[in-house]
C-alpha positions in Angstrom: -102.1 7.0 -85.7 -102.9 4.5 -83.0 -104.7 5.5 -79.9 -102.3 6.4 -77.2 -103.7 6.0 -73.7 -102.2 7.1 -70.5 -101.7 4.1 -68.2 -102.0 6.2 -65.1 -103.2 3.9 -62.3 -103.4 6.7 -59.7 -107.0 7.8 -60.5 -109.5 7.2 -57.8 -112.5 8.0 -60.0 -112.2 7.5 -63.8 -113.9 9.8 -66.4 -117.2 8.0 -66.4 -117.3 7.0 -62.7 -120.0 8.6 -60.5 -118.5 9.4 -57.1 -120.7 9.3 -54.0 -122.2 12.7 -53.3 -119.9 13.6 -50.4 -116.8 12.6 -52.5 -118.1 14.7 -55.4 -118.7 17.7 -53.2 -115.1 17.5 -51.7 -113.6 17.2 -55.2 -115.8 20.1 -56.5 -114.8 22.4 -53.6 -111.1 21.5 -54.2 -111.4 22.6 -57.8 -113.1 25.8 -56.8 -110.5 26.6 -54.1 -107.8 26.1 -56.7 -109.4 28.2 -59.6 -111.7 30.7 -58.0 -109.2 33.6 -57.4 -107.5 33.2 -60.9 -111.0 33.0 -62.3 -112.2 36.4 -61.1 -108.8 38.2 -61.0 -108.9 39.2 -64.7 -112.2 41.0 -64.3 -110.8 42.8 -61.2 -107.6 43.7 -63.0 -109.4 45.0 -66.1 -111.9 46.9 -64.0 -109.2 48.6 -61.8 -107.1 49.5 -64.8 -110.0 51.1 -66.7 -111.2 52.8 -63.5 -114.6 51.2 -63.7 -117.2 51.8 -61.0 -117.4 49.3 -58.1 -120.9 48.3 -59.2 -119.7 47.5 -62.7 -116.7 45.5 -61.5 -119.0 43.5 -59.2 -121.3 42.8 -62.1 -118.4 41.7 -64.3 -117.2 39.3 -61.6 -120.6 37.8 -61.2 -121.0 37.2 -64.9 -117.6 35.5 -65.1 -118.8 33.0 -62.6 -122.2 32.4 -64.2 -120.6 32.1 -67.7 -118.0 29.7 -66.3 -120.7 27.6 -64.8 -122.7 27.4 -68.1 -119.5 26.7 -70.0 -118.4 23.9 -67.6 -121.8 22.3 -67.9 -121.6 22.3 -71.7 -118.1 20.9 -71.6 -118.6 18.0 -69.2 -122.0 16.9 -70.5 -121.1 17.0 -74.2 -124.3 17.8 -76.1 -123.9 16.3 -79.5 -120.7 17.6 -81.0 -120.4 20.4 -78.3 -118.1 19.8 -75.4 -115.1 17.7 -74.7 -116.8 15.3 -72.4 -113.9 15.7 -70.0 -113.6 17.4 -66.6 -112.9 20.7 -68.4 -113.5 23.8 -66.3 -114.2 27.0 -68.2 -112.7 30.3 -67.0 -111.5 33.7 -68.2 -108.6 33.6 -70.7 -105.7 35.6 -69.3 -104.5 36.3 -72.8 -107.2 38.9 -73.2 -106.4 40.9 -70.1 -103.6 43.0 -71.7 -105.5 43.5 -74.9 -108.7 44.6 -73.1 -106.7 47.1 -70.9 -104.8 48.5 -73.9 -108.0 49.0 -76.0 -110.0 50.3 -73.1 -107.3 52.7 -71.8 -107.0 54.2 -75.3 -110.8 54.8 -75.4 -110.7 56.2 -71.8 -108.0 58.7 -72.9 -110.2 59.9 -75.7 -112.9 60.7 -73.1 -115.3 57.9 -73.9 -117.6 56.9 -71.1 -117.6 53.6 -69.2 -120.7 52.1 -70.9 -119.4 52.7 -74.4 -116.0 51.3 -73.5 -117.6 48.1 -72.2 -120.0 47.9 -75.2 -117.0 48.1 -77.6 -114.9 45.5 -75.7 -117.7 43.1 -75.3 -118.9 43.7 -78.8 -115.6 42.7 -80.5 -115.4 39.8 -78.0 -118.8 38.6 -79.0 -118.0 38.6 -82.8 -114.5 37.3 -82.3 -115.8 34.2 -80.4 -117.3 33.0 -83.7 -113.7 32.6 -85.0 -113.2 29.9 -82.4 -116.4 28.2 -83.3 -115.3 28.1 -87.0 -111.8 26.9 -86.1 -113.2 23.9 -84.3 -114.4 22.5 -87.7 -111.0 22.6 -89.3 -109.0 21.0 -86.5 -109.4 17.5 -87.9 -107.5 18.7 -91.0 -104.6 20.0 -89.0 -103.5 16.6 -87.6 -100.1 16.8 -89.3 -99.5 20.2 -87.7 -101.1 20.0 -84.3 -99.1 16.9 -83.3 -98.5 15.6 -79.7 -95.1 17.3 -79.8 -96.8 20.7 -80.6 -99.6 20.2 -78.0 -97.0 19.0 -75.5 -95.0 22.1 -75.9 -98.1 24.3 -75.4 -99.0 22.4 -72.2 -95.4 22.6 -71.0 -95.4 26.4 -71.6 -98.7 26.8 -69.9 -97.4 25.0 -66.8 -94.1 26.9 -66.8 -95.9 30.2 -67.2 -98.3 29.5 -64.4 -95.5 28.5 -62.0 -94.5 32.2 -62.0 -98.0 33.1 -60.9 -97.9 30.5 -58.2 -94.4 31.4 -56.8 -95.3 35.1 -56.7 -98.4 34.3 -54.6 -96.2 32.0 -52.5 -94.1 35.0 -51.5 -97.1 37.2 -50.8 -98.4 38.3 -54.2 -98.2 41.6 -56.0 -99.5 43.5 -53.0 -96.6 42.3 -50.9 -94.2 43.4 -53.6 -95.6 46.9 -53.5 -95.5 47.0 -49.7 -92.0 45.5 -49.4 -93.2 42.4 -47.5 -92.7 40.0 -50.4 -90.8 36.9 -49.2 -90.9 37.7 -45.5 -91.0 34.9 -42.9 -94.8 35.0 -42.5 -95.5 34.6 -46.2 -92.9 32.0 -46.9 -93.8 30.1 -43.7 -97.5 30.1 -44.6 -96.8 29.0 -48.2 -94.6 26.1 -47.0 -97.2 25.0 -44.4 -99.8 24.7 -47.2 -97.3 22.9 -49.5 -96.3 20.4 -46.8 -100.0 19.7 -45.8 -101.0 19.1 -49.5 -98.0 16.8 -50.1 -98.7 14.9 -46.9 -102.4 14.3 -47.6 -101.6 13.4 -51.3 -99.5 10.5 -50.0 -102.4 9.1 -48.0 -103.9 5.8 -49.2 -107.4 6.9 -48.0 -109.2 8.2 -51.2 -111.2 10.8 -49.4 -108.1 12.3 -47.6 -106.2 12.3 -50.9 -109.0 14.0 -52.8 -109.3 16.6 -50.0 -105.6 17.2 -49.7 -105.6 20.6 -51.5 -108.8 21.8 -49.8 -107.4 20.7 -46.4 -104.1 22.4 -47.1 -105.9 25.6 -48.0 -108.1 25.5 -44.9 -105.1 24.9 -42.6 -103.4 27.8 -44.3 -106.5 30.0 -44.0 -107.0 29.3 -40.3 -103.3 29.9 -39.6 -103.5 33.2 -41.6 -106.5 34.2 -39.4 -104.4 33.8 -36.2 -101.6 35.8 -37.9 -104.0 38.6 -38.8 -103.3 38.2 -42.5 -107.0 37.9 -43.7 -108.6 41.1 -45.0 -112.4 41.1 -44.7 -112.8 44.6 -46.2 -113.5 42.9 -49.5 -116.8 41.7 -48.2 -118.2 45.2 -47.7 -120.8 46.8 -50.0 -121.5 43.6 -52.0 -125.0 43.3 -53.5 -127.1 40.4 -52.3 -128.2 39.1 -55.7 -127.0 39.8 -59.3 -129.3 39.2 -62.2 -127.7 38.7 -65.7 -128.8 41.2 -68.3 -127.7 40.4 -71.9 -125.9 43.3 -73.5 -126.4 45.4 -70.4 -123.9 48.0 -71.7 -125.1 48.0 -75.3 -123.3 46.7 -78.4 -120.8 48.5 -80.6 -118.2 47.2 -83.0 -114.8 48.4 -84.2 -113.1 46.5 -87.0 -109.6 47.7 -85.9 -110.1 46.4 -82.4 -111.6 43.2 -83.8 -108.3 42.4 -85.7 -106.4 42.4 -82.5 -109.0 40.6 -80.4 -109.6 38.1 -83.2 -106.0 37.3 -83.4 -105.9 36.5 -79.7 -109.0 34.3 -80.1 -107.2 32.2 -82.8 -104.2 31.8 -80.6 -106.3 30.8 -77.7 -107.4 27.8 -79.8 -103.9 26.5 -79.6 -103.9 27.0 -75.8 -107.3 25.2 -75.6 -105.9 22.3 -77.6 -103.1 22.0 -75.2 -105.4 22.1 -72.2 -107.8 19.5 -73.6 -104.9 17.2 -74.5 -103.5 17.5 -70.9 -106.9 16.9 -69.4 -107.3 13.8 -71.6 -103.9 12.5 -70.6 -104.4 12.9 -66.8 -107.9 11.5 -67.2 -106.5 8.2 -68.7 -108.0 8.9 -72.1 -106.3 8.7 -75.6 -104.3 11.6 -76.8 -104.4 10.4 -80.4 -107.0 8.8 -82.7 -110.7 9.4 -83.4 -111.9 9.8 -79.8 -109.2 12.4 -79.1 -110.0 14.3 -82.3 -113.7 14.3 -81.4 -113.1 15.6 -77.9 -110.7 18.2 -79.3 -113.3 19.5 -81.8 -116.1 19.5 -79.2 -114.0 21.2 -76.6 -112.9 24.0 -78.9 -116.4 24.4 -80.3 -117.7 24.7 -76.7 -115.0 27.3 -76.0 -116.4 29.4 -78.8 -120.0 29.0 -77.9 -119.3 29.8 -74.3 -117.4 32.9 -75.2 -120.3 34.1 -77.3 -122.6 33.6 -74.3 -120.1 35.2 -71.9 -119.6 38.3 -74.0 -123.3 38.7 -74.3 -123.8 38.5 -70.5 -120.9 40.9 -69.8 -118.0 38.5 -69.0 -114.5 38.5 -70.5 -113.9 35.6 -73.0 -113.6 32.1 -71.6 -111.4 29.1 -72.4 -110.5 25.7 -70.9 -108.7 26.3 -67.6 -105.3 24.7 -67.2 -105.3 24.7 -63.4 -107.9 21.9 -63.1 -105.4 19.4 -64.7 -103.1 19.8 -61.8 -106.1 19.3 -59.4 -107.0 16.0 -61.3 -103.5 14.7 -60.9 -103.3 15.7 -57.2 -106.7 14.4 -56.2 -107.0 11.4 -58.5 -110.5 12.5 -59.5 -111.2 12.7 -63.3 -114.9 12.1 -63.2 -116.8 14.5 -65.5 -119.8 14.1 -63.2 -117.9 16.2 -60.6 -117.9 19.0 -63.3 -121.7 19.1 -63.0 -121.5 19.9 -59.3 -118.8 22.6 -60.1 -121.0 24.1 -62.8 -124.0 24.5 -60.4 -121.9 25.9 -57.6 -120.4 28.5 -60.0 -123.8 29.7 -61.2 -125.0 30.0 -57.5 -121.8 31.9 -56.6 -122.5 34.3 -59.5 -126.1 34.9 -58.5 -125.1 35.5 -54.9 -121.8 37.5 -55.2 -121.2 37.8 -51.4 -120.6 34.0 -51.3 -118.1 34.2 -54.1 -116.4 37.3 -52.8 -115.5 35.3 -49.6 -113.0 33.3 -51.6 -111.1 36.5 -52.4 -110.2 36.8 -48.8 -107.8 33.8 -49.0 -104.3 35.2 -48.6 -101.9 34.9 -51.5 -99.3 32.7 -49.7 -102.1 30.2 -48.9 -103.0 29.9 -52.6 -99.3 30.0 -53.7 -98.4 27.0 -51.5 -101.0 24.8 -53.3 -100.8 26.4 -56.8 -97.0 26.1 -57.2 -97.2 22.3 -56.9 -100.3 22.0 -59.1 -98.8 24.2 -61.9 -95.7 22.1 -61.9 -97.9 19.0 -62.4 -99.2 20.7 -65.6 -95.7 21.1 -66.9 -95.0 17.5 -66.2 -98.1 16.5 -68.1 -96.7 18.5 -71.1 -93.5 16.5 -70.9 -95.4 13.3 -70.8 -97.3 14.3 -73.9 -94.1 15.1 -75.8 -92.5 11.8 -74.8 -95.6 9.9 -75.9 -94.8 10.8 -79.5 -91.2 9.7 -79.3 -88.2 12.0 -78.7 -86.0 11.8 -81.8 -83.7 14.4 -83.2 -86.6 16.2 -85.0 -88.7 16.4 -81.8 -85.7 17.5 -79.8 -85.1 20.4 -82.1 -88.7 21.5 -82.0 -89.0 21.3 -78.3 -85.7 22.9 -77.6 -86.3 25.9 -79.9 -89.9 26.4 -78.7 -88.9 26.2 -75.1 -86.0 28.5 -75.6 -88.0 31.2 -77.3 -91.1 30.8 -75.2 -89.2 31.0 -71.9 -87.0 33.7 -73.3 -90.0 35.9 -74.0 -91.2 35.3 -70.4 -87.9 36.6 -69.1 -87.7 39.6 -71.5 -91.1 40.3 -73.1 -89.8 43.5 -74.7 -87.3 41.6 -76.9 -89.6 41.7 -79.9 -91.0 45.2 -79.4 -89.5 46.4 -82.7 -92.2 44.3 -84.5 -95.5 46.0 -85.5 -98.0 46.0 -82.7 -100.2 43.4 -84.4 -97.3 41.0 -84.5 -95.9 42.0 -81.1 -99.2 40.9 -79.5 -98.6 37.4 -80.9 -95.1 36.9 -79.5 -95.1 38.7 -76.2 -97.1 35.9 -74.6 -94.8 32.9 -73.7 -97.4 30.4 -74.5 -98.1 31.9 -77.9 -94.4 32.4 -78.7 -93.6 28.8 -77.8 -96.7 27.3 -79.5 -96.2 29.3 -82.8 -92.6 28.2 -82.9 -93.5 24.6 -82.4 -96.1 24.8 -85.3 -93.7 26.6 -87.7 -90.9 24.1 -87.0 -93.3 21.2 -87.3 -94.1 22.4 -90.8 -90.5 23.3 -91.8 -89.0 20.1 -90.4 -91.1 17.4 -92.1 -90.8 13.8 -90.9 -88.2 11.9 -93.0 -90.0 8.6 -93.3 -87.3 7.1 -95.6 -84.6 7.8 -93.1 -86.8 6.2 -90.4 -87.3 3.1 -92.5 -83.5 2.8 -93.2 -82.8 3.1 -89.5 -85.5 0.5 -88.7 -84.1 -1.8 -91.3 -80.6 -1.3 -90.1 -81.7 -2.1 -86.5 -83.5 -5.2 -87.6 -80.5 -6.4 -89.6 -78.3 -5.8 -86.5 -80.7 -7.9 -84.4 -80.6 -10.8 -86.9 -76.8 -10.7 -87.0 -76.4 -10.5 -83.3 -79.1 -12.9 -82.3 -77.0 -16.1 -82.7 -74.3 -14.6 -80.6 -76.6 -14.4 -77.5 -78.2 -17.7 -77.8 -77.3 -20.1 -75.0 -75.1 -23.0 -75.9 -76.7 -26.5 -75.7 -74.6 -29.6 -76.0 
């Protein structure tokens, strides 16, 4: 395959560019504003669902930030074969939330105490992460399966799935749905204000204003929310000043039955990671085929596995490449991996001093939704561009259409496949997994008909030769 490179000319800072410090800070803060709440939300959801103590939940959130900082540093610096060398931000994999809650709730019903529940969840996460490490070494042998069409479908499904999250926040979030205020004038107006500000600044020719468009939009929305009385500062109460990481703080225990479920999700997360890395490469104006791409893919997935090993040992949920930052890259025009170093340092600091990080949780949902809805749509568009880059013939049309139909169908009615055994149902209830697995299966079952392509090409060439004299200008 030849190297395909995105000819995107909208980047202000390319991958290897070193932005001035103030530009790097603005870009880093923009990324953090976009990803911080989704980054810590899984730990909050799991903690609340399993009825963990406030102290435990606070520790889990801090470890998420520290592990994300370590993972981001590994990804952007690329030590040897570890890391993608792209502006890849590490964060909690949402795919594990449902599984962790299901396993933990079952243990809670059996009367098992909090520490043992966490030691079991983190224990299987620790061992399962080595599956991702191992899978990174076989990726080069899967080139005929993990094609641009397959990865494009995964990126497209990631974007489309995240749009639902963004639009719910746009209307006020899940809390607003519970209170009956979802979609009221205040929430919609606040979301639209942020959306308009982000679009307006993104159209500016001034690089600094364009880079800060998302951050400015969020700040304008936050200040407006303050005047409207929509900011809740109660989340800042009873937060410890400093949190010190303690490896295996809750002990270590292992269940092979739980490992089968968690391990399966880990393997599926590899497909999601491949899609995210491909999207990051495309929006960063790097090849999405060829040796460089395969090297980045292997390094990125390997880093995912190593970081999840570290995260599970510290007390964090498993991590993966975060899709949200691809939308930020497109909106800001900053793809410099050196910005990732600034992000990594800030994340570790936020983890050590949880009060600083907790402040970000006071941002109202409509403010976040106004920016995220646009960014998540950008991710879906990146997926479409990846699909088109491989050509869009009949075979690719069938793969994309079927994968999109089943993937979106599952997102509308997740219970449709509930008749399947639980181990299989876990695989297909997630729209990204359902769409990605469909694309892989169809890519295998519908092999490329090279002979037919050659006949079509020959027929086209013959037609050109026959028609050529007819379009030549007449000279006397």
